[in-house]
C-alpha positions, 0 to 999 in steps of 0.5 A: 408697596407693590400690589399683590399679584394674582395667584396663578394656582398649582399645576392641573391634576392628571387623571391616573386612569389615562395611561393605564387605559392606553397601555391596556389598549396597546397590549390587547391589540398586540395579543389579538394580533398574535392570536389572529396570526396563530389562527391564520397559520393553523389553517394553512397546510404545513407544506405551504407554510414551509414554502413561505418561510423558504421563499422568505429566506431564499434571498438570504441563503443565496447571498450566503457564501458556499461552504468550502469543500472538505479537503481529501487526502488523495493517498487515503482516498486511494486506500494507501499509505505513504512512508517518506524517510531519510535513512540515518541508521537501520532501515527497519528502525526508520520505517518503524518510526515512520509507520509504527511497530505494527507494520514497520518490520514487515514493511522493511522486509517487503521493501528490501525485496526491491532495494536488493536489485539496486544495492547490497543490503544492508551494507550499501544503504548509506546514511542520508539515502532517502526512501518513499514508499506507497503501501497498503496494510492487509490484516494477517498478511504482509503489507502490499507495496505499490511503489518505491522511490529510492535515492541512493548515495552508493549509486548516485541515482534515483531508483523507482519501481512500480507494481503492475499487473498486465492484462492476462497475466496471473501475477502482478510484478514490479517494473522500472520506468520504461516497462522492464521488470525489476527482477532478473529472470534465469534461463533454465529456471527451476520454476515455471512462474512465480509472483516474486522472489522473496529472498536472495543471497545478497539481501543480508539475511544469510539465506543460502538460496533463492526463494520464489513465492508461488502457489502450491502446484507450480511446476518445478524443473531440472536446471541442468542434466543430472542424477537425483542423489536423495529425497525427503531428508530432514523433513521437519525443516526441508519438507518434501525435497530433492537433491540433484547432482549435475552430470559431467563431473562439475560438482554442482548440486541443486536443492529443491525444498518445501515441495508438494508430495513427490511422485513415486517415480522420483527416486534416488539414482534417477537420471533427468535432463535439463528442463525435465519436470521433477515435482510441484512447489508446495508449503511443507516443512519449516515454511510460512507461505507457499514457495520454492527454496532453490539452492546451489552448492559446489562440493559439500560446503560452498554456496553458489549464487544462482544469479551468478550461475544461470544466464539472466535476462529481464522481461519487458512489457509488450507494446500494447501494455505500455500505455496502461503502465505509463498511466499507472506510473503517473498516478503512483508518482502523483501519490508519492509526491515530492521526495524527502530528498527535495525538502 
């Protein structure tokens, strides 16, 4: 029989208060540290504390990548809008689709005033033609067009026009590259100066005359020698008006409508010479803006196109203005961007 081995006994009993005391000491030390830090920071001026935090974070912030700049639309930055269209039907429909019903119809009318110098409207605007327009909306006014680029299937050319006001000139006008005016001017013109021709016989509106937009009070002259036949007939539509019959039995008649109040000296039977002052432009009768309506007739019923009857020419910028104009062309071309024809 094996002898009984000595009994080693159970594991020693642990004191339950030891861990509790240790945890309490640690927590107390932590709480004391927090209290000490709060007290220390309370005694530090706010700007010093901020500088301390800033200094600590400076390295981290310096390493952080800079936020990319917010892209800016250069057209919007210039206060303009761009319409870029391929024409597959009526011009107005295409512009309404591109710009909205609020501005589209009026924009079509303004743009037509440039297109009409290149093609007949609407018959020579073809499917597949492209149009790019820079314009500005204006409350209670028609939009202001700054640049037009028109790729025509009829002419096989890219036509361009830019709004530019030469130094010292009263009105801005439209110019083609090179510095010639877009619009033709008439010799022995019935009006001394004007902002723009807003209606022509060939613009598709069925209008019987040429409308010159001009401030009230602009001088109106006789385009040829003749006799005044009548004045101020059909006032509700024509406003103040004059009919001049050409001398020499040629049969041409000139009508001047929407004039300012006529001088008393202007009477039927009065003879006038070429270039003689007749009146001033106005905004009377059925007129929505100050302008002169100039109409040429042969006999009683045949309407004549003044641009076929007058000798015409194009004015050009003087040499001293061309550098400024070319800089403006470059700016506007940059805003026009790539034509839809190139897409």
